[in-house]
C-alpha positions as CSV (number, residue, x, y, z in Angstrom):
1,M,-12.8,-17.7,20.6
2,G,-12.9,-14.4,19.6
3,R,-10.1,-12.5,17.8
4,T,-7.5,-11.0,20.2
5,W,-4.6,-8.5,19.9
6,K,-2.0,-11.1,20.1
7,P,-1.9,-12.4,16.5
8,T,-2.0,-8.7,15.4
9,T,0.6,-7.4,17.6
10,A,2.8,-10.3,16.9
11,G,2.4,-9.7,13.0
12,I,3.1,-6.1,13.4
13,L,6.2,-6.8,15.5
14,S,7.4,-9.5,13.3
15,I,6.9,-6.9,10.1
16,I,9.0,-4.2,11.8
17,G,11.6,-7.1,12.8
18,G,11.4,-7.7,8.9
19,I,11.9,-4.4,7.5
20,V,14.7,-3.7,10.0
21,G,16.2,-7.1,8.5
22,V,15.9,-6.2,5.1
23,A,17.1,-2.7,5.5
24,G,20.0,-3.8,7.5
25,G,20.9,-6.4,4.8
26,I,21.1,-4.2,2.0
27,A,22.7,-1.4,3.9
28,M,25.5,-4.4,4.8
29,A,25.8,-5.1,1.0
30,V,26.1,-1.5,0.1
31,L,28.8,-1.0,2.9
32,G,30.5,-4.1,1.5
33,T,30.8,-2.8,-1.9
34,A,31.9,0.4,-0.8
35,L,34.8,-1.4,1.6
36,M,36.0,-3.1,-1.6
37,G,36.4,0.2,-3.6
38,L,38.4,1.4,-0.7
39,G,40.9,-1.3,-1.4
40,L,40.8,-2.9,2.2
41,P,41.9,-6.3,2.5
42,S,39.5,-8.6,0.4
43,M,38.0,-10.6,3.7
44,I,36.6,-7.6,5.5
45,P,34.5,-6.5,2.6
46,L,33.6,-10.4,1.8
47,N,32.6,-11.0,5.4
48,V,30.1,-8.0,5.6
49,E,28.6,-9.1,2.2
50,L,28.1,-12.6,3.5
51,I,26.4,-11.3,6.8
52,S,24.1,-9.3,4.3
53,I,22.6,-12.4,2.6
54,P,21.4,-14.3,5.7
55,L,19.8,-11.2,7.1
56,T,18.0,-10.3,4.3
57,I,16.6,-13.7,3.8
58,L,15.9,-13.7,7.5
59,G,13.8,-10.3,7.1
60,I,11.8,-11.5,4.3
61,V,10.7,-14.3,6.0
62,A,9.9,-12.3,9.0
63,I,7.6,-10.3,6.8
64,I,5.6,-13.1,5.2
65,G,5.4,-14.6,8.4
66,G,4.1,-11.1,9.9
67,M,1.5,-10.9,7.3
68,R,0.3,-14.5,7.9
69,A,-0.1,-13.6,11.4
70,L,-2.0,-10.5,10.8
71,K,-4.3,-12.7,8.6
72,R,-4.4,-15.6,11.3
73,K,-3.3,-17.9,8.7
74,T,-0.5,-20.9,8.6
75,W,0.5,-20.6,12.4
76,G,3.6,-22.4,11.4
77,M,4.7,-19.5,9.0
78,A,3.9,-17.2,11.2
79,L,5.6,-18.6,14.1
80,A,8.8,-18.9,11.6
81,G,8.6,-15.4,11.1
82,S,8.8,-14.4,14.3
83,I,11.5,-16.3,15.0
84,C,13.4,-14.9,12.0
85,A,12.6,-11.5,13.4
86,L,14.4,-12.3,16.4
87,F,17.8,-12.2,14.8
88,P,17.4,-8.4,13.7
89,V,15.8,-6.9,16.6
90,F,15.9,-9.4,19.3
91,P,13.1,-7.6,21.8
92,L,10.7,-7.2,19.0
93,G,11.1,-10.8,17.9
94,L,10.9,-12.1,21.4
95,L,7.8,-10.6,22.0
96,A,6.4,-11.7,18.6
97,I,7.1,-15.3,19.5
98,I,5.5,-15.1,22.5
99,F,2.3,-13.1,21.2
100,V,2.2,-15.9,18.3
101,A,2.3,-18.8,20.6
102,M,-0.1,-17.4,23.1
103,G,-2.5,-16.5,20.1
104,K,-2.2,-20.1,18.6
105,K,-5.7,-21.1,18.8
106,E,-6.9,-18.2,16.6
107,F,-5.3,-19.4,13.6
108,A,-7.2,-21.6,11.0
């Protein structure tokens, strides 16, 4: 079977979702730190910072999975990355999951 557009598109969508996740996680960490400086009740900044950690991790996994999809290696990691891209940007992650699943035969 030849190379199709599905894994490439899934990889690009996953990488975009990952970048949004990492950027959002970093922004939330900065926001939490800024809120602490304003003297708000301690639970608000803490909750914002606690959300930033998983969001950043999901973004990193989505980027790695997107790179694996572009190289058509490790289908499981490509699928995991597209699932992680689902949380920061739902529509892109959903399309990435669909395209990785459709292009499974192209992975080594």
